[in-house]
MDTraj code that builds the backbone (N, CA, C; nanometers):
import mdtraj as md
import numpy as np

residues = "MET ASN ILE GLU CYS THR ARG PHE ARG VAL LYS GLN GLY LYS THR GLU ARG VAL ASN GLU TRP LEU ALA PHE LEU ASN GLU HIS LEU ASP ASP VAL LEU VAL THR LEU GLU GLY GLU LYS MET PHE VAL GLU THR ILE PHE ARG GLU VAL LEU ASN GLY ASP GLU PHE LEU TYR TRP TYR SER VAL GLN GLY THR GLY GLY VAL GLU VAL GLU ALA SER GLU HIS TRP ILE ASP LYS LYS HIS LEU GLU TYR TRP ASP GLU CYS ILE ASP LYS THR TYR ARG PRO VAL ASP LEU LYS THR GLU VAL VAL MET ILE PRO ASN LYS VAL LYS ALA SER MET LYS".split()
xyz = np.array([
    [-0.1150, -0.0150, 1.7313],
    [-0.0978, -0.0610, 1.5865],
    [-0.2100, -0.0737, 1.5059],
    [-0.1776, -0.0443, 1.3767],
    [-0.3155, -0.0396, 1.2836],
    [-0.2791, -0.1279, 1.1918],
    [-0.3743, -0.2383, 1.1578],
    [-0.3616, -0.3361, 1.0694],
    [-0.4846, -0.3085, 0.9861],
    [-0.4754, -0.3106, 0.8333],
    [-0.5758, -0.2998, 0.7748],
    [-0.5569, -0.3706, 0.6308],
    [-0.6678, -0.3857, 0.5602],
    [-0.6510, -0.4308, 0.4101],
    [-0.7700, -0.3569, 0.3467],
    [-0.7259, -0.2801, 0.2569],
    [-0.8158, -0.1911, 0.1694],
    [-0.8258, -0.2168, 0.0278],
    [-0.9344, -0.2153, -0.0218],
    [-0.9533, -0.2304, -0.1759],
    [-0.9564, -0.1159, -0.2553],
    [-0.9079, -0.0940, -0.3599],
    [-0.9131, 0.0209, -0.4232],
    [-0.9393, -0.0255, -0.5877],
    [-1.0115, 0.0553, -0.6528],
    [-1.0246, -0.0053, -0.7885],
    [-0.9385, 0.0985, -0.8751],
    [-0.8900, 0.0114, -0.9694],
    [-0.8119, 0.0881, -1.0576],
    [-0.8804, 0.1420, -1.1998],
    [-0.8473, 0.2592, -1.2435],
    [-0.9273, 0.3245, -1.3534],
    [-0.9265, 0.2415, -1.4775],
    [-1.0208, 0.2352, -1.5635],
    [-1.0258, 0.1575, -1.6654],
    [-0.9070, 0.2222, -1.7593],
    [-0.8523, 0.1211, -1.8371],
    [-0.7393, 0.1301, -1.9277],
    [-0.6122, 0.1528, -1.8615],
    [-0.5964, 0.1229, -1.7444],
    [-0.4719, 0.1660, -1.6626],
    [-0.4100, 0.0292, -1.6242],
    [-0.4437, -0.0792, -1.7005],
    [-0.3631, -0.1854, -1.6430],
    [-0.2040, -0.1998, -1.6624],
    [-0.1636, -0.1380, -1.8043],
    [-0.0408, -0.1565, -1.8246],
    [0.0333, -0.0418, -1.7421],
    [-0.0226, 0.0358, -1.7005],
    [0.0323, 0.1541, -1.6147],
    [0.0536, 0.1011, -1.4628],
    [-0.0533, 0.0292, -1.4304],
    [-0.0398, -0.0608, -1.3079],
    [0.0835, -0.1662, -1.3073],
    [0.1020, -0.2278, -1.4009],
    [0.2028, -0.3183, -1.4205],
    [0.3413, -0.2291, -1.4250],
    [0.3418, -0.0985, -1.4661],
    [0.4715, -0.0177, -1.4684],
    [0.4821, -0.0025, -1.3063],
    [0.3817, 0.0546, -1.2393],
    [0.4065, 0.0884, -1.0946],
    [0.4439, -0.0127, -1.0245],
    [0.3999, -0.1352, -1.0254],
    [0.4252, -0.2302, -0.9527],
    [0.5466, -0.2955, -0.9587],
    [0.5946, -0.2821, -1.0979],
    [0.7329, -0.3217, -1.1255],
    [0.8316, -0.2009, -1.0768],
    [0.8078, -0.0979, -1.0864],
    [0.8748, 0.0292, -1.0364],
    [0.8887, -0.0123, -0.8793],
    [0.7955, -0.0452, -0.8157],
    [0.8216, -0.0539, -0.6804],
    [0.8941, -0.1828, -0.6307],
    [0.8944, -0.2840, -0.7153],
    [0.9728, -0.4125, -0.7068],
    [1.1138, -0.3801, -0.7396],
    [1.1466, -0.2963, -0.8469],
    [1.2974, -0.2709, -0.8831],
    [1.3421, -0.1692, -0.7960],
    [1.2669, -0.0915, -0.7042],
    [1.3521, 0.0085, -0.6132],
    [1.3035, -0.0202, -0.4783],
    [1.2962, -0.1581, -0.4724],
    [1.2643, -0.1911, -0.3113],
    [1.3390, -0.1406, -0.2146],
    [1.4828, -0.1608, -0.2334],
    [1.5636, -0.0848, -0.1341],
    [1.5189, 0.0513, -0.0879],
    [1.4879, 0.1421, -0.1853],
    [1.4386, 0.2833, -0.1569],
    [1.3146, 0.2771, -0.0916],
    [1.2011, 0.1819, -0.1332],
    [1.0883, 0.1716, -0.0698],
    [1.1054, 0.1549, 0.0745],
    [1.1857, 0.0527, 0.0989],
    [1.2041, 0.0081, 0.2428],
    [1.2702, 0.1194, 0.3325],
    [1.3365, 0.1985, 0.2890],
    [1.3746, 0.3059, 0.3675],
    [1.2745, 0.4123, 0.3784],
    [1.1841, 0.4324, 0.3092],
    [1.0486, 0.4989, 0.3538],
    [0.9621, 0.4601, 0.4638],
    [0.9608, 0.3206, 0.4308],
    [0.8700, 0.2501, 0.5469],
    [0.8941, 0.2769, 0.6823],
    [1.0399, 0.3040, 0.6909],
    [1.0872, 0.3273, 0.8396],
    [1.0160, 0.4460, 0.8912],
    [1.0312, 0.5466, 0.8360],
    [0.9574, 0.6751, 0.8876],
    [0.8086, 0.6865, 0.8942],
    [0.7347, 0.5816, 0.7984],
    [0.6055, 0.5640, 0.8333],
    [0.5600, 0.4636, 0.9366],
    [0.6811, 0.4231, 1.0031],
    [0.6300, 0.3241, 1.0981],
    [0.5605, 0.1954, 1.0416],
    [0.6013, 0.1709, 0.9275],
    [0.5148, 0.0563, 0.8416],
    [0.5935, -0.0576, 0.8724],
    [0.5399, -0.1637, 0.9281],
    [0.6232, -0.2833, 0.9705],
    [0.6176, -0.3846, 0.8554],
    [0.4525, -0.3973, 0.7735],
    [0.4400, -0.4756, 0.6761],
    [0.3607, -0.3882, 0.5905],
    [0.3757, -0.3939, 0.4643],
    [0.3085, -0.3287, 0.3448],
    [0.3017, -0.4469, 0.2224],
    [0.2042, -0.4653, 0.1932],
    [0.1769, -0.5732, 0.0653],
    [0.0718, -0.5303, -0.0080],
    [0.1054, -0.5321, -0.1432],
    [-0.0063, -0.4935, -0.2524],
    [-0.0523, -0.6208, -0.3184],
    [-0.1781, -0.6452, -0.3169],
    [-0.2489, -0.7652, -0.3738],
    [-0.3116, -0.7164, -0.5094],
    [-0.3482, -0.7942, -0.6193],
    [-0.4147, -0.7356, -0.7232],
    [-0.5143, -0.8494, -0.7643],
    [-0.6319, -0.8144, -0.8200],
    [-0.7424, -0.8935, -0.8728],
    [-0.8326, -0.8237, -0.9543],
    [-0.8993, -0.9140, -1.0566],
    [-0.9895, -0.8756, -1.1409],
    [-1.1050, -0.9386, -1.1157],
    [-1.2210, -0.8625, -1.0931],
    [-1.3237, -0.9058, -1.0470],
    [-1.4395, -0.8417, -1.1292],
    [-1.5297, -0.9445, -1.1923],
    [-1.6332, -0.9049, -1.2922],
    [-1.5838, -0.7901, -1.3943],
    [-1.4924, -0.7998, -1.4241],
    [-1.4365, -0.6942, -1.5419],
    [-1.3599, -0.5790, -1.4773],
    [-1.3605, -0.5526, -1.3522],
    [-1.2958, -0.4578, -1.2837],
    [-1.1705, -0.4791, -1.2284],
    [-1.0582, -0.4142, -1.2309],
    [-0.9207, -0.4465, -1.1652],
    [-0.9139, -0.3806, -1.0269],
    [-0.8884, -0.4514, -0.9326],
    [-0.8605, -0.3935, -0.7934],
    [-0.7315, -0.4232, -0.7400],
    [-0.6667, -0.3243, -0.6658],
    [-0.5434, -0.3322, -0.5782],
    [-0.6040, -0.3246, -0.4399],
    [-0.5558, -0.4360, -0.3687],
    [-0.5467, -0.4374, -0.2195],
    [-0.4106, -0.4013, -0.1373],
    [-0.4324, -0.3130, -0.0614],
    [-0.3308, -0.2586, 0.0323],
    [-0.3431, -0.3414, 0.1751],
    [-0.2624, -0.4197, 0.2005],
    [-0.2496, -0.4965, 0.3374],
    [-0.1346, -0.4264, 0.4196],
    [-0.1438, -0.3894, 0.5487],
    [-0.0551, -0.3079, 0.6145],
    [-0.0611, -0.3361, 0.7670],
    [0.0655, -0.3444, 0.8242],
    [0.0750, -0.3403, 0.9797],
    [0.1471, -0.2242, 1.0008],
    [0.1022, -0.1231, 1.0699],
    [0.1684, -0.0085, 1.0868],
    [0.1659, 0.0390, 1.2507],
    [0.2693, 0.0853, 1.3175],
    [0.2746, 0.1510, 1.4212],
    [0.1980, 0.2775, 1.4356],
    [0.1887, 0.3483, 1.5395],
    [0.1462, 0.4912, 1.5249],
    [0.2539, 0.5905, 1.5345],
    [0.2098, 0.7080, 1.4843],
    [0.3121, 0.7988, 1.5026],
    [0.3851, 0.8317, 1.3652],
    [0.3605, 0.7661, 1.2830],
    [0.4420, 0.7572, 1.1431],
    [0.4219, 0.8640, 1.0370],
    [0.5041, 0.8944, 0.9802],
    [0.4669, 1.0123, 0.8620],
    [0.3897, 0.9560, 0.7716],
    [0.2827, 1.0165, 0.7212],
    [0.2258, 0.9857, 0.6187],
    [0.2686, 1.0003, 0.4901],
    [0.2593, 0.9213, 0.4030],
    [0.3316, 0.9070, 0.2700],
    [0.3178, 1.0346, 0.2064],
    [0.1901, 1.1070, 0.2164],
    [0.1528, 1.2292, 0.1377],
    [0.2509, 1.3510, 0.1838],
    [0.3233, 1.3111, 0.3095],
    [0.4014, 1.4344, 0.3528],
    [0.5513, 1.3992, 0.3248],
    [0.5976, 1.2886, 0.2577],
    [0.7026, 1.2451, 0.2539],
    [0.7757, 1.3287, 0.1424],
    [0.9016, 1.3551, 0.1482],
    [0.9833, 1.4298, 0.0664],
    [1.0601, 1.3563, -0.0325],
    [1.0885, 1.2189, -0.0115],
    [1.1415, 1.1046, -0.0665],
    [1.1163, 1.1036, -0.2060],
    [1.2042, 1.0908, -0.3114],
    [1.1536, 1.0851, -0.4200],
    [1.0751, 0.9703, -0.4874],
    [1.0817, 0.8521, -0.4183],
    [1.0245, 0.7065, -0.4315],
    [0.8850, 0.7416, -0.3872],
    [0.8469, 0.7993, -0.3070],
    [0.7146, 0.8330, -0.2473],
    [0.6497, 0.9420, -0.3391],
    [0.7267, 1.0228, -0.4060],
    [0.6491, 1.1226, -0.4930],
    [0.6141, 1.0494, -0.6042],
    [0.7147, 0.9763, -0.6655],
    [0.6803, 0.8869, -0.8073],
    [0.5541, 0.7787, -0.7798],
    [0.5615, 0.7310, -0.6521],
    [0.4487, 0.6171, -0.6110],
    [0.3259, 0.6911, -0.5957],
    [0.3201, 0.8233, -0.5659],
    [0.2037, 0.9045, -0.5536],
    [0.1409, 0.9443, -0.6963],
    [0.2388, 0.9835, -0.7848],
    [0.2184, 0.9842, -0.9196],
    [0.1301, 0.8963, -0.9896],
    [0.1820, 0.7636, -0.9583],
    [0.1403, 0.6607, -1.0134],
    [-0.0082, 0.6308, -0.9527],
    [-0.0159, 0.6493, -0.8307],
    [-0.1379, 0.6462, -0.7453],
    [-0.2477, 0.7290, -0.8185],
    [-0.2162, 0.8669, -0.8159],
    [-0.3194, 0.9604, -0.8973],
    [-0.3583, 0.9062, -1.0491],
    [-0.2836, 0.8621, -1.1021],
    [-0.3005, 0.8403, -1.2411],
    [-0.3924, 0.6988, -1.2575],
    [-0.3550, 0.6035, -1.1524],
    [-0.4288, 0.4775, -1.1606],
    [-0.5310, 0.4449, -1.0772],
    [-0.5530, 0.5219, -0.9635],
    [-0.6616, 0.4814, -0.8757],
    [-0.7690, 0.5466, -0.8942],
    [-0.8992, 0.4813, -0.9179],
    [-1.0120, 0.5547, -0.9393],
    [-1.0868, 0.6211, -0.8214],
    [-1.0745, 0.7530, -0.8068],
    [-1.1208, 0.8549, -0.7042],
    [-1.2777, 0.8299, -0.6907],
    [-1.3484, 0.8022, -0.8125],
    [-1.4960, 0.7798, -0.7948],
    [-1.5532, 0.6500, -0.7235],
    [-1.4563, 0.5433, -0.6785],
    [-1.5029, 0.4364, -0.6155],
    [-1.4560, 0.4458, -0.4683],
    [-1.5393, 0.4359, -0.3811],
    [-1.5099, 0.4460, -0.2579],
    [-1.4218, 0.3221, -0.1928],
    [-1.3171, 0.3536, -0.1503],
    [-1.2119, 0.2322, -0.1063],
    [-1.2994, 0.1664, 0.0175],
    [-1.2817, 0.0202, -0.0028],
    [-1.3323, -0.0795, 0.1153],
    [-1.2489, -0.1178, 0.1911],
    [-1.2458, -0.0896, 0.3202],
    [-1.1683, -0.1598, 0.4310],
    [-1.2391, -0.2794, 0.4720],
    [-1.1664, -0.3756, 0.4483],
    [-1.2075, -0.5257, 0.4816],
    [-1.2006, -0.5349, 0.6541],
    [-1.3042, -0.6072, 0.7231],
    [-1.3019, -0.6137, 0.8574],
    [-1.2041, -0.6984, 0.9083],
    [-1.0980, -0.6470, 1.0149],
    [-1.0032, -0.7488, 1.0683],
    [-1.0849, -0.8431, 1.1911],
    [-1.0652, -0.9517, 1.1442],
    [-1.1319, -1.0681, 1.2441],
    [-1.0282, -1.1069, 1.3419],
    [-0.9127, -1.1511, 1.2905],
    [-0.8197, -1.2379, 1.3643],
    [-0.6888, -1.1879, 1.3381],
    [-0.6189, -1.1276, 1.4511],
    [-0.4561, -1.0911, 1.4236],
    [-0.3571, -1.1919, 1.4824],
    [-0.2884, -1.2545, 1.4025],
    [-0.2040, -1.3705, 1.4451],
    [-0.0500, -1.3082, 1.4255],
    [0.0186, -1.2621, 1.5488],
    [0.1466, -1.2102, 1.5387],
    [0.2039, -1.2479, 1.6697],
    [0.2877, -1.3244, 1.6523],
    [0.3628, -1.3987, 1.7589],
    [0.4404, -1.2632, 1.8761],
    [0.4110, -1.2901, 2.0070],
    [0.4506, -1.1836, 2.0935],
    [0.5921, -1.1402, 2.0760],
    [0.6974, -1.2342, 2.0374],
    [0.8152, -1.1822, 2.0009],
    [0.8587, -1.1016, 1.8898],
    [0.7657, -1.1263, 1.7923],
    [0.7549, -1.0294, 1.6709],
    [0.6929, -0.8968, 1.7272],
    [0.5667, -0.9222, 1.7944],
    [0.4925, -0.7861, 1.8137],
    [0.5890, -0.7267, 1.9034],
    [0.6533, -0.7551, 2.0056],
    [0.7630, -0.6974, 2.0637],
    [0.8492, -0.5862, 1.9925],
    [0.8881, -0.6361, 1.8843],
    [0.9793, -0.5661, 1.8153],
    [0.9151, -0.4504, 1.7332],
    [0.7696, -0.4559, 1.7361],
    [0.7005, -0.3615, 1.6548],
    [0.6659, -0.2363, 1.7353],
    [0.7752, -0.1692, 1.7735],
    [0.7451, -0.0717, 1.8770],
    [0.8377, 0.0746, 1.8440],
])
top = md.Topology()
chain = top.add_chain()
for i, resn in enumerate(residues, 1):
    res = top.add_residue(resn, chain, resSeq=i)
    for name in ("N", "CA", "C"):
        top.add_atom(name, md.element.get_by_symbol(name[0]), res)
traj = md.Trajectory(xyz[None], top)
């Protein structure tokens, strides 16, 4: 199982487009959830923060091994998601992986994540 939380910086001037992106994901959540199955993604959450004038998105995920990478997906929702990603995420900023210190998942929940 892979558990991670990663910070990505949003390109300057892309706040409104990020608003559209996150609304898009929320509005099409049923389709998003279908794609998570193939990725063996048990939990995926996006957080947002403005810090010192820069906007960041944080991806928190709990993922099994052997899933399909989102970049390899042929599903329309993933293609649209990656279009937003390319437009909004600042590739000049090195993503920051936060360090996992404690994982609290009850055994009965963990047993279903296989």
